[in-house]
All heavy atoms as a GROMACS GRO file, in nm:
protein
  450
    1MET      N    1 -22.057  13.505  -8.761
    1MET     CA    2 -22.132  13.387  -8.724
    1MET      C    3 -22.280  13.405  -8.754
    1MET      O    4 -22.345  13.312  -8.798
    1MET     CB    5 -22.111  13.360  -8.574
    1MET     CG    6 -22.168  13.229  -8.529
    1MET     SD    7 -22.091  13.093  -8.611
    1MET     CE    8 -22.039  12.996  -8.476
    2ALA      N    9 -22.332  13.526  -8.730
    2ALA     CA   10 -22.472  13.552  -8.759
    2ALA      C   11 -22.500  13.541  -8.908
    2ALA      O   12 -22.609  13.499  -8.948
    2ALA     CB   13 -22.512  13.689  -8.706
    3VAL      N   14 -22.402  13.578  -8.990
    3VAL     CA   15 -22.420  13.568  -9.135
    3VAL      C   16 -22.434  13.422  -9.176
    3VAL      O   17 -22.519  13.388  -9.260
    3VAL     CB   18 -22.301  13.635  -9.209
    3VAL    CG1   19 -22.310  13.610  -9.357
    3VAL    CG2   20 -22.298  13.784  -9.178
    4ALA      N   21 -22.356  13.335  -9.116
    4ALA     CA   22 -22.363  13.192  -9.148
    4ALA      C   23 -22.500  13.135  -9.111
    4ALA      O   24 -22.560  13.058  -9.188
    4ALA     CB   25 -22.252  13.116  -9.077
    5TYR      N   26 -22.550  13.171  -8.993
    5TYR     CA   27 -22.683  13.124  -8.952
    5TYR      C   28 -22.790  13.180  -9.046
    5TYR      O   29 -22.884  13.109  -9.082
    5TYR     CB   30 -22.714  13.163  -8.808
    5TYR     CG   31 -22.640  13.080  -8.706
    5TYR    CD1   32 -22.561  13.141  -8.610
    5TYR    CD2   33 -22.648  12.942  -8.704
    5TYR    CE1   34 -22.492  13.068  -8.516
    5TYR    CE2   35 -22.580  12.866  -8.612
    5TYR     CZ   36 -22.503  12.929  -8.517
    5TYR     OH   37 -22.436  12.856  -8.424
    6GLY      N   38 -22.776  13.304  -9.084
    6GLY     CA   39 -22.871  13.365  -9.176
    6GLY      C   40 -22.872  13.295  -9.311
    6GLY      O   41 -22.978  13.272  -9.369
    7LEU      N   42 -22.754  13.262  -9.360
    7LEU     CA   43 -22.746  13.190  -9.488
    7LEU      C   44 -22.806  13.050  -9.478
    7LEU      O   45 -22.874  13.004  -9.570
    7LEU     CB   46 -22.600  13.181  -9.534
    7LEU     CG   47 -22.539  13.311  -9.585
    7LEU    CD1   48 -22.390  13.292  -9.613
    7LEU    CD2   49 -22.610  13.358  -9.711
    8ALA      N   50 -22.781  12.983  -9.365
    8ALA     CA   51 -22.837  12.849  -9.345
    8ALA      C   52 -22.989  12.854  -9.340
    8ALA      O   53 -23.058  12.774  -9.405
    8ALA     CB   54 -22.781  12.787  -9.218
    9VAL      N   55 -23.044  12.947  -9.265
    9VAL     CA   56 -23.190  12.961  -9.256
    9VAL      C   57 -23.248  13.001  -9.391
    9VAL      O   58 -23.351  12.948  -9.434
    9VAL     CB   59 -23.228  13.062  -9.146
    9VAL    CG1   60 -23.376  13.096  -9.150
    9VAL    CG2   61 -23.191  13.008  -9.009
   10GLY      N   62 -23.181  13.093  -9.460
   10GLY     CA   63 -23.227  13.132  -9.593
   10GLY      C   64 -23.227  13.015  -9.690
   10GLY      O   65 -23.320  12.999  -9.770
   11GLY      N   66 -23.123  12.932  -9.684
   11GLY     CA   67 -23.118  12.814  -9.769
   11GLY      C   68 -23.230  12.716  -9.740
   11GLY      O   69 -23.290  12.658  -9.832
   12LEU      N   70 -23.262  12.699  -9.612
   12LEU     CA   71 -23.372  12.610  -9.575
   12LEU      C   72 -23.506  12.664  -9.623
   12LEU      O   73 -23.593  12.589  -9.668
   12LEU     CB   74 -23.375  12.588  -9.424
   12LEU     CG   75 -23.260  12.506  -9.367
   12LEU    CD1   76 -23.263  12.506  -9.215
   12LEU    CD2   77 -23.263  12.364  -9.421
   13ILE      N   78 -23.523  12.795  -9.617
   13ILE     CA   79 -23.646  12.856  -9.666
   13ILE      C   80 -23.659  12.837  -9.817
   13ILE      O   81 -23.767  12.805  -9.868
   13ILE     CB   82 -23.652  13.005  -9.626
   13ILE    CG1   83 -23.672  13.016  -9.474
   13ILE    CG2   84 -23.763  13.078  -9.701
   13ILE    CD1   85 -23.657  13.156  -9.420
   14VAL      N   86 -23.548  12.853  -9.889
   14VAL     CA   87 -23.550  12.833 -10.034
   14VAL      C   88 -23.583  12.688 -10.068
   14VAL      O   89 -23.665  12.660 -10.156
   14VAL     CB   90 -23.416  12.876 -10.097
   14VAL    CG1   91 -23.405  12.830 -10.241
   14VAL    CG2   92 -23.399  13.027 -10.088
   15LEU      N   93 -23.522  12.593  -9.995
   15LEU     CA   94 -23.552  12.452 -10.019
   15LEU      C   95 -23.698  12.419  -9.993
   15LEU      O   96 -23.762  12.344 -10.068
   15LEU     CB   97 -23.463  12.363  -9.932
   15LEU     CG   98 -23.324  12.336  -9.984
   15LEU    CD1   99 -23.242  12.259  -9.881
   15LEU    CD2  100 -23.328  12.261 -10.115
   16GLU      N  101 -23.753  12.475  -9.886
   16GLU     CA  102 -23.894  12.451  -9.854
   16GLU      C  103 -23.984  12.510  -9.964
   16GLU      O  104 -24.082  12.447 -10.004
   16GLU     CB  105 -23.928  12.511  -9.718
   16GLU     CG  106 -24.068  12.482  -9.672
   16GLU     CD  107 -24.094  12.336  -9.636
   16GLU    OE1  108 -23.996  12.260  -9.616
   16GLU    OE2  109 -24.212  12.299  -9.628
   17ALA      N  110 -23.950  12.628 -10.010
   17ALA     CA  111 -24.029  12.689 -10.118
   17ALA      C  112 -24.022  12.606 -10.245
   17ALA      O  113 -24.124  12.586 -10.313
   17ALA     CB  114 -23.980  12.831 -10.144
   18LEU      N  115 -23.905  12.554 -10.277
   18LEU     CA  116 -23.892  12.468 -10.395
   18LEU      C  117 -23.969  12.338 -10.378
   18LEU      O  118 -24.027  12.287 -10.475
   18LEU     CB  119 -23.744  12.438 -10.422
   18LEU     CG  120 -23.659  12.555 -10.471
   18LEU    CD1  121 -23.512  12.513 -10.478
   18LEU    CD2  122 -23.707  12.604 -10.605
   19ALA      N  123 -23.971  12.283 -10.258
   19ALA     CA  124 -24.041  12.157 -10.233
   19ALA      C  125 -24.192  12.174 -10.242
   19ALA      O  126 -24.264  12.080 -10.274
   19ALA     CB  127 -24.003  12.103 -10.096
   20ARG      N  128 -24.242  12.293 -10.217
   20ARG     CA  129 -24.387  12.318 -10.218
   20ARG      C  130 -24.442  12.354 -10.356
   20ARG      O  131 -24.562  12.370 -10.371
   20ARG     CB  132 -24.422  12.426 -10.118
   20ARG     CG  133 -24.401  12.378  -9.976
   20ARG     CD  134 -24.455  12.474  -9.875
   20ARG     NE  135 -24.437  12.419  -9.741
   20ARG     CZ  136 -24.525  12.343  -9.680
   20ARG    NH1  137 -24.637  12.311  -9.740
   20ARG    NH2  138 -24.501  12.298  -9.558
   21ARG      N  139 -24.355  12.362 -10.456
   21ARG     CA  140 -24.404  12.387 -10.592
   21ARG      C  141 -24.481  12.266 -10.641
   21ARG      O  142 -24.446  12.152 -10.608
   21ARG     CB  143 -24.287  12.413 -10.687
   21ARG     CG  144 -24.215  12.542 -10.664
   21ARG     CD  145 -24.106  12.562 -10.766
   21ARG     NE  146 -24.021  12.443 -10.769
   21ARG     CZ  147 -23.949  12.406 -10.872
   21ARG    NH1  148 -23.947  12.476 -10.982
   21ARG    NH2  149 -23.875  12.297 -10.868
   22PRO      N  150 -24.584  12.287 -10.720
   22PRO     CA  151 -24.658  12.172 -10.775
   22PRO      C  152 -24.567  12.084 -10.862
   22PRO      O  153 -24.491  12.134 -10.944
   22PRO     CB  154 -24.768  12.238 -10.861
   22PRO     CG  155 -24.780  12.377 -10.806
   22PRO     CD  156 -24.644  12.414 -10.757
   23GLY      N  157 -24.573  11.956 -10.840
   23GLY     CA  158 -24.495  11.862 -10.919
   23GLY      C  159 -24.351  11.847 -10.876
   23GLY      O  160 -24.272  11.780 -10.942
   24SER      N  161 -24.313  11.905 -10.764
   24SER     CA  162 -24.174  11.898 -10.717
   24SER      C  163 -24.144  11.759 -10.662
   24SER      O  164 -24.227  11.697 -10.596
   24SER     CB  165 -24.149  12.001 -10.609
   24SER     OG  166 -24.020  11.986 -10.556
   25ALA      N  167 -24.023  11.710 -10.689
   25ALA     CA  168 -23.980  11.581 -10.637
   25ALA      C  169 -23.916  11.594 -10.499
   25ALA      O  170 -23.893  11.493 -10.432
   25ALA     CB  171 -23.880  11.517 -10.733
   26LEU      N  172 -23.890  11.716 -10.455
   26LEU     CA  173 -23.830  11.738 -10.324
   26LEU      C  174 -23.934  11.722 -10.214
   26LEU      O  175 -24.045  11.771 -10.226
   26LEU     CB  176 -23.772  11.880 -10.314
   26LEU     CG  177 -23.654  11.913 -10.402
   26LEU    CD1  178 -23.622  12.062 -10.393
   26LEU    CD2  179 -23.533  11.832 -10.361
   27PRO      N  180 -23.900  11.653 -10.105
   27PRO     CA  181 -23.994  11.643  -9.993
   27PRO      C  182 -23.993  11.771  -9.910
   27PRO      O  183 -23.890  11.838  -9.899
   27PRO     CB  184 -23.941  11.524  -9.913
   27PRO     CG  185 -23.795  11.522  -9.941
   27PRO     CD  186 -23.781  11.571 -10.082
   28THR      N  187 -24.106  11.804  -9.850
   28THR     CA  188 -24.113  11.920  -9.762
   28THR      C  189 -24.049  11.883  -9.627
   28THR      O  190 -24.023  11.765  -9.599
   28THR     CB  191 -24.258  11.964  -9.739
   28THR    OG1  192 -24.328  11.860  -9.672
   28THR    CG2  193 -24.327  12.000  -9.868
   29ALA      N  194 -24.027  11.984  -9.544
   29ALA     CA  195 -23.970  11.958  -9.412
   29ALA      C  196 -24.063  11.869  -9.330
   29ALA      O  197 -24.017  11.781  -9.256
   29ALA     CB  198 -23.944  12.090  -9.341
   30GLY      N  199 -24.192  11.891  -9.341
   30GLY     CA  200 -24.288  11.808  -9.268
   30GLY      C  201 -24.285  11.663  -9.311
   30GLY      O  202 -24.297  11.572  -9.229
   31GLU      N  203 -24.269  11.640  -9.440
   31GLU     CA  204 -24.259  11.502  -9.490
   31GLU      C  205 -24.132  11.435  -9.441
   31GLU      O  206 -24.133  11.317  -9.406
   31GLU     CB  207 -24.264  11.501  -9.643
   31GLU     CG  208 -24.400  11.541  -9.698
   31GLU     CD  209 -24.399  11.564  -9.849
   31GLU    OE1  210 -24.290  11.581  -9.908
   31GLU    OE2  211 -24.509  11.567  -9.907
   32CYS      N  212 -24.023  11.510  -9.437
   32CYS     CA  213 -23.896  11.455  -9.386
   32CYS      C  214 -23.908  11.420  -9.239
   32CYS      O  215 -23.862  11.314  -9.194
   32CYS     CB  216 -23.782  11.553  -9.407
   32CYS     SG  217 -23.736  11.576  -9.578
   33LEU      N  218 -23.971  11.508  -9.163
   33LEU     CA  219 -23.989  11.484  -9.021
   33LEU      C  220 -24.081  11.364  -8.997
   33LEU      O  221 -24.055  11.281  -8.910
   33LEU     CB  222 -24.043  11.609  -8.952
   33LEU     CG  223 -24.048  11.606  -8.801
   33LEU    CD1  224 -23.908  11.588  -8.742
   33LEU    CD2  225 -24.110  11.733  -8.748
   34ALA      N  226 -24.189  11.354  -9.073
   34ALA     CA  227 -24.280  11.241  -9.061
   34ALA      C  228 -24.208  11.110  -9.094
   34ALA      O  229 -24.229  11.009  -9.026
   34ALA     CB  230 -24.400  11.260  -9.152
   35TRP      N  231 -24.124  11.113  -9.195
   35TRP     CA  232 -24.048  10.992  -9.230
   35TRP      C  233 -23.954  10.953  -9.116
   35TRP      O  234 -23.946  10.836  -9.078
   35TRP     CB  235 -23.968  11.016  -9.358
   35TRP     CG  236 -23.884  10.898  -9.396
   35TRP    CD1  237 -23.925  10.787  -9.464
   35TRP    CD2  238 -23.746  10.879  -9.366
   35TRP    NE1  239 -23.820  10.700  -9.479
   35TRP    CE2  240 -23.708  10.754  -9.419
   35TRP    CE3  241 -23.650  10.955  -9.301
   35TRP    CZ2  242 -23.579  10.704  -9.407
   35TRP    CZ3  243 -23.522  10.904  -9.290
   35TRP    CH2  244 -23.488  10.781  -9.343
   36ALA      N  245 -23.884  11.052  -9.058
   36ALA     CA  246 -23.791  11.024  -8.948
   36ALA      C  247 -23.865  10.972  -8.825
   36ALA      O  248 -23.816  10.882  -8.756
   36ALA     CB  249 -23.711  11.149  -8.913
   37MET      N  250 -23.983  11.026  -8.798
   37MET     CA  251 -24.058  10.983  -8.680
   37MET      C  252 -24.120  10.844  -8.698
   37MET      O  253 -24.168  10.785  -8.602
   37MET     CB  254 -24.168  11.085  -8.649
   37MET     CG  255 -24.116  11.219  -8.603
   37MET     SD  256 -24.026  11.212  -8.448
   37MET     CE  257 -24.162  11.191  -8.334
   38GLY      N  258 -24.115  10.790  -8.817
   38GLY     CA  259 -24.166  10.656  -8.843
   38GLY      C  260 -24.069  10.547  -8.802
   38GLY      O  261 -24.105  10.430  -8.805
   39HIS      N  262 -23.950  10.583  -8.762
   39HIS     CA  263 -23.849  10.486  -8.722
   39HIS      C  264 -23.805  10.515  -8.579
   39HIS      O  265 -23.789  10.632  -8.542
   39HIS     CB  266 -23.727  10.495  -8.814
   39HIS     CG  267 -23.761  10.477  -8.959
   39HIS    ND1  268 -23.785  10.354  -9.014
   39HIS    CD2  269 -23.777  10.567  -9.058
   39HIS    CE1  270 -23.813  10.369  -9.142
   39HIS    NE2  271 -23.810  10.498  -9.172
   40PRO      N  272 -23.784  10.413  -8.496
   40PRO     CA  273 -23.743  10.438  -8.357
   40PRO      C  274 -23.613  10.518  -8.346
   40PRO      O  275 -23.605  10.610  -8.264
   40PRO     CB  276 -23.724  10.298  -8.300
   40PRO     CG  277 -23.810  10.210  -8.384
   40PRO     CD  278 -23.809  10.270  -8.520
   41ALA      N  279 -23.516  10.489  -8.429
   41ALA     CA  280 -23.390  10.564  -8.423
   41ALA      C  281 -23.412  10.708  -8.468
   41ALA      O  282 -23.351  10.802  -8.415
   41ALA     CB  283 -23.284  10.498  -8.511
   42GLY      N  284 -23.502  10.729  -8.563
   42GLY     CA  285 -23.535  10.864  -8.608
   42GLY      C  286 -23.599  10.946  -8.498
   42GLY      O  287 -23.571  11.065  -8.483
   43ARG      N  288 -23.684  10.882  -8.418
   43ARG     CA  289 -23.747  10.952  -8.306
   43ARG      C  290 -23.642  11.000  -8.207
   43ARG      O  291 -23.648  11.113  -8.158
   43ARG     CB  292 -23.846  10.861  -8.235
   43ARG     CG  293 -23.970  10.837  -8.313
   43ARG     CD  294 -24.073  10.760  -8.230
   43ARG     NE  295 -24.175  10.713  -8.320
   43ARG     CZ  296 -24.204  10.586  -8.339
   43ARG    NH1  297 -24.142  10.493  -8.272
   43ARG    NH2  298 -24.298  10.553  -8.424
   44VAL      N  299 -23.546  10.914  -8.179
   44VAL     CA  300 -23.438  10.952  -8.086
   44VAL      C  301 -23.359  11.068  -8.144
   44VAL      O  302 -23.328  11.164  -8.073
   44VAL     CB  303 -23.347  10.830  -8.057
   44VAL    CG1  304 -23.224  10.872  -7.979
   44VAL    CG2  305 -23.424  10.723  -7.982
   45LEU      N  306 -23.327  11.064  -8.272
   45LEU     CA  307 -23.251  11.172  -8.334
   45LEU      C  308 -23.328  11.303  -8.335
   45LEU      O  309 -23.270  11.409  -8.314
   45LEU     CB  310 -23.210  11.132  -8.475
   45LEU     CG  311 -23.103  11.022  -8.484
   45LEU    CD1  312 -23.080  10.982  -8.629
   45LEU    CD2  313 -22.974  11.067  -8.419
   46VAL      N  314 -23.459  11.296  -8.358
   46VAL     CA  315 -23.541  11.418  -8.357
   46VAL      C  316 -23.542  11.479  -8.216
   46VAL      O  317 -23.526  11.600  -8.199
   46VAL     CB  318 -23.684  11.390  -8.408
   46VAL    CG1  319 -23.776  11.507  -8.381
   46VAL    CG2  320 -23.680  11.357  -8.556
   47VAL      N  321 -23.560  11.396  -8.114
   47VAL     CA  322 -23.558  11.446  -7.976
   47VAL      C  323 -23.422  11.505  -7.943
   47VAL      O  324 -23.413  11.612  -7.881
   47VAL     CB  325 -23.597  11.334  -7.878
   47VAL    CG1  326 -23.568  11.374  -7.734
   47VAL    CG2  327 -23.743  11.298  -7.893
   48LEU      N  328 -23.315  11.440  -7.983
   48LEU     CA  329 -23.181  11.494  -7.957
   48LEU      C  330 -23.158  11.626  -8.030
   48LEU      O  331 -23.096  11.718  -7.976
   48LEU     CB  332 -23.074  11.392  -7.996
   48LEU     CG  333 -23.062  11.271  -7.905
   48LEU    CD1  334 -22.961  11.172  -7.962
   48LEU    CD2  335 -23.023  11.312  -7.764
   49ALA      N  336 -23.209  11.638  -8.152
   49ALA     CA  337 -23.195  11.763  -8.226
   49ALA      C  338 -23.270  11.876  -8.157
   49ALA      O  339 -23.219  11.988  -8.146
   49ALA     CB  340 -23.245  11.745  -8.370
   50TRP      N  341 -23.393  11.849  -8.110
   50TRP     CA  342 -23.469  11.951  -8.038
   50TRP      C  343 -23.398  11.988  -7.908
   50TRP      O  344 -23.396  12.105  -7.867
   50TRP     CB  345 -23.610  11.903  -8.008
   50TRP     CG  346 -23.702  11.924  -8.123
   50TRP    CD1  347 -23.761  11.828  -8.198
   50TRP    CD2  348 -23.746  12.049  -8.178
   50TRP    NE1  349 -23.838  11.885  -8.296
   50TRP    CE2  350 -23.832  12.021  -8.286
   50TRP    CE3  351 -23.720  12.182  -8.146
   50TRP    CZ2  352 -23.891  12.121  -8.360
   50TRP    CZ3  353 -23.780  12.281  -8.222
   50TRP    CH2  354 -23.864  12.250  -8.326
   51TRP      N  355 -23.344  11.889  -7.838
   51TRP     CA  356 -23.271  11.915  -7.714
   51TRP      C  357 -23.150  12.004  -7.742
   51TRP      O  358 -23.126  12.100  -7.670
   51TRP     CB  359 -23.227  11.784  -7.650
   51TRP     CG  360 -23.139  11.805  -7.532
   51TRP    CD1  361 -23.178  11.840  -7.406
   51TRP    CD2  362 -22.997  11.796  -7.528
   51TRP    NE1  363 -23.068  11.851  -7.326
   51TRP    CE2  364 -22.955  11.824  -7.398
   51TRP    CE3  365 -22.901  11.765  -7.624
   51TRP    CZ2  366 -22.822  11.824  -7.361
   51TRP    CZ3  367 -22.769  11.765  -7.586
   51TRP    CH2  368 -22.731  11.794  -7.456
   52TRP      N  369 -23.074  11.972  -7.845
   52TRP     CA  370 -22.956  12.050  -7.880
   52TRP      C  371 -22.994  12.194  -7.914
   52TRP      O  372 -22.931  12.288  -7.868
   52TRP     CB  373 -22.884  11.985  -7.998
   52TRP     CG  374 -22.760  12.059  -8.037
   52TRP    CD1  375 -22.635  12.042  -7.987
   52TRP    CD2  376 -22.750  12.163  -8.135
   52TRP    NE1  377 -22.549  12.129  -8.048
   52TRP    CE2  378 -22.616  12.204  -8.138
   52TRP    CE3  379 -22.841  12.224  -8.220
   52TRP    CZ2  380 -22.571  12.304  -8.223
   52TRP    CZ3  381 -22.796  12.324  -8.304
   52TRP    CH2  382 -22.663  12.362  -8.305
   53ALA      N  383 -23.098  12.210  -7.995
   53ALA     CA  384 -23.141  12.344  -8.034
   53ALA      C  385 -23.187  12.424  -7.911
   53ALA      O  386 -23.152  12.541  -7.895
   53ALA     CB  387 -23.253  12.336  -8.137
   54GLY      N  388 -23.264  12.360  -7.826
   54GLY     CA  389 -23.310  12.428  -7.705
   54GLY      C  390 -23.194  12.467  -7.614
   54GLY      O  391 -23.190  12.576  -7.556
   55TRP      N  392 -23.100  12.376  -7.600
   55TRP     CA  393 -22.985  12.402  -7.512
   55TRP      C  394 -22.901  12.519  -7.566
   55TRP      O  395 -22.856  12.603  -7.489
   55TRP     CB  396 -22.900  12.276  -7.502
   55TRP     CG  397 -22.786  12.290  -7.405
   55TRP    CD1  398 -22.660  12.327  -7.432
   55TRP    CD2  399 -22.793  12.270  -7.265
   55TRP    NE1  400 -22.585  12.328  -7.319
   55TRP    CE2  401 -22.664  12.294  -7.214
   55TRP    CE3  402 -22.894  12.231  -7.178
   55TRP    CZ2  403 -22.635  12.282  -7.080
   55TRP    CZ3  404 -22.866  12.218  -7.045
   55TRP    CH2  405 -22.736  12.244  -6.998
   56HIS      N  406 -22.879  12.523  -7.695
   56HIS     CA  407 -22.791  12.623  -7.751
   56HIS      C  408 -22.857  12.758  -7.778
   56HIS      O  409 -22.791  12.861  -7.776
   56HIS     CB  410 -22.728  12.571  -7.880
   56HIS     CG  411 -22.620  12.472  -7.853
   56HIS    ND1  412 -22.645  12.340  -7.833
   56HIS    CD2  413 -22.486  12.487  -7.839
   56HIS    CE1  414 -22.532  12.277  -7.809
   56HIS    NE2  415 -22.433  12.364  -7.812
   57PHE      N  416 -22.985  12.758  -7.808
   57PHE     CA  417 -23.049  12.883  -7.848
   57PHE      C  418 -23.148  12.938  -7.746
   57PHE      O  419 -23.175  13.057  -7.744
   57PHE     CB  420 -23.121  12.865  -7.982
   57PHE     CG  421 -23.027  12.830  -8.093
   57PHE    CD1  422 -23.036  12.708  -8.158
   57PHE    CD2  423 -22.928  12.918  -8.133
   57PHE    CE1  424 -22.950  12.674  -8.260
   57PHE    CE2  425 -22.840  12.885  -8.236
   57PHE     CZ  426 -22.851  12.764  -8.298
   58LEU      N  427 -23.205  12.851  -7.660
   58LEU     CA  428 -23.310  12.897  -7.570
   58LEU      C  429 -23.268  12.904  -7.424
   58LEU      O  430 -23.334  12.968  -7.344
   58LEU     CB  431 -23.432  12.807  -7.583
   58LEU     CG  432 -23.490  12.796  -7.724
   58LEU    CD1  433 -23.603  12.694  -7.727
   58LEU    CD2  434 -23.538  12.930  -7.773
   59ALA      N  435 -23.160  12.837  -7.386
   59ALA     CA  436 -23.122  12.828  -7.245
   59ALA      C  437 -23.028  12.941  -7.203
   59ALA      O  438 -22.971  12.935  -7.095
   59ALA     CB  439 -23.057  12.694  -7.218
   60ARG      N  440 -23.011  13.039  -7.284
   60ARG     CA  441 -22.918  13.147  -7.246
   60ARG      C  442 -22.991  13.266  -7.195
   60ARG      O  443 -23.074  13.326  -7.223
   60ARG     CB  444 -22.832  13.184  -7.365
   60ARG     CG  445 -22.742  13.071  -7.398
   60ARG     CD  446 -22.656  13.106  -7.517
   60ARG     NE  447 -22.578  12.988  -7.547
   60ARG     CZ  448 -22.450  12.990  -7.566
   60ARG    NH1  449 -22.382  13.099  -7.564
   60ARG    NH2  450 -22.386  12.879  -7.594
   0.00000   0.00000   0.00000
């Protein structure tokens, strides 16, 4: 299970690095989050995602 989480985090780091290259068409994580926070439903989903992450990883 730890290997799967490691691969997921590694993949996100690679995507972020690719998005930060000059001239890249990929949005960064911050741009994606800003876009989601621009919509009421996106705000709810962001709060629910933070709640889920906190419940599963920080409340133990």
